[in-house]
Each structure stands twice: as structure tokens, then as C-alpha cells.
C-alpha positions in Angstrom: 184.6 -68.6 141.9 182.9 -65.2 140.8 182.7 -64.1 144.3 185.4 -62.9 146.8 183.2 -63.9 149.9 181.7 -67.8 150.5 178.6 -66.0 151.9 178.1 -64.2 148.3 178.6 -67.4 146.6 176.3 -69.6 149.0 173.5 -67.1 148.3 174.1 -67.3 144.4 173.9 -70.7 144.5 170.9 -70.4 146.4 169.4 -68.1 143.6 170.3 -70.1 140.9 168.7 -73.6 142.5 165.1 -71.5 142.6 165.5 -70.4 146.5 164.4 -67.2 147.4 165.9 -64.9 150.0 163.3 -65.5 152.4 164.0 -69.5 152.5 167.6 -68.6 152.9 169.5 -69.8 156.4 169.5 -66.8 159.3 173.7 -66.1 158.1 172.3 -65.3 154.7 169.4 -62.9 155.6 171.3 -59.6 155.6 172.4 -60.4 152.2 168.5 -61.3 151.2 167.6 -58.2 153.0 169.7 -56.1 150.7 169.1 -58.1 147.2 165.3 -57.6 148.1 165.7 -53.9 148.4 167.4 -53.7 145.4 164.8 -55.6 143.5 162.0 -53.7 145.3 161.1 -51.5 142.2 160.1 -54.0 140.2 160.4 -58.0 140.3 162.9 -59.2 137.8 161.8 -61.4 135.3 163.5 -64.7 134.0 165.4 -63.3 131.1 166.9 -60.7 133.4 167.8 -63.1 135.9 169.2 -65.5 133.4 171.4 -62.9 131.9 172.5 -61.8 135.7 173.5 -65.5 136.1 175.5 -65.6 132.4 177.1 -62.0 133.7 178.4 -63.5 136.9 179.4 -66.7 135.1 181.6 -64.3 132.4 183.6 -62.9 135.1 184.6 -65.8 136.9 185.3 -67.6 133.5 187.4 -64.1 132.5 189.5 -64.9 135.8 190.1 -68.3 135.1 191.2 -68.0 131.2 193.4 -65.4 132.9 194.8 -67.4 135.6 195.5 -70.3 133.2 197.4 -67.6 130.8 199.6 -66.6 133.7 200.3 -70.0 134.9 201.0 -70.8 131.2 198.4 -73.5 130.3 197.4 -72.6 127.1 195.1 -75.6 126.8 193.1 -74.3 129.8 193.5 -71.0 128.9 192.2 -71.7 124.9 189.2 -73.9 126.3 188.1 -71.1 129.0 188.4 -68.6 126.0 186.0 -71.2 124.1 183.5 -71.4 126.9 183.8 -67.4 127.2 182.6 -67.3 123.5 179.8 -69.6 123.9 178.7 -67.9 127.0 178.7 -64.6 125.5 176.8 -65.8 122.2 174.2 -66.8 124.7 173.9 -63.4 126.5 173.7 -61.7 122.9 170.8 -64.2 121.9 168.7 -64.4 124.6 166.0 -67.4 125.1 162.2 -66.7 123.7 159.6 -67.5 125.9 157.9 -70.4 125.7 
């Protein structure tokens, strides 16, 4: 839900599942090349990847909250805001390496 293009959603799902761009289907190869080019300076750490995922989820939840508010669904709005609060706490308190 955080993406405007279906290809971006699929790429995110593949990344989140641990599939690197080299293993993506041909129709996502261009996105994989772009992603590798952006990351070529230094590979991201696990913490950086986790934070990036959380930030994408944050934007998605913000939009969900706004849609719930726009349609007058207070229950969904407050539940989504609760999830946003928990997510933002997770962003501020990164996991410690094991």
C-alpha cells in the first residue's frame, strides 16, 4: 500500500522476503539495477534495511489513517494511529545486534 506502482510493491515484497535483486524476475530487472546503483557506495547494514522497511510502513500507515479519517471511521483511524505510535517507537529504539 506504500507504493504507487505495482512493480515497486513487488520489489519491496521480494526485498522483505530476503530475495536480492539478482534473483528478481526479468520484469523487475530495471528496478534491481537502480537499487544496486544506489547501494553501490556501501552495502546497507541489517539495521539500515530494517529502518528503511519501517519508514515505508510508516508512510503506508499514515495514508491508511488519513483514509479512515476521511471516511469518518474513528475506530480504524485510532487503531492505525496506535500502530503508527508503535512503529515510530521501534524506529527510535533500534534493535541491538545479537
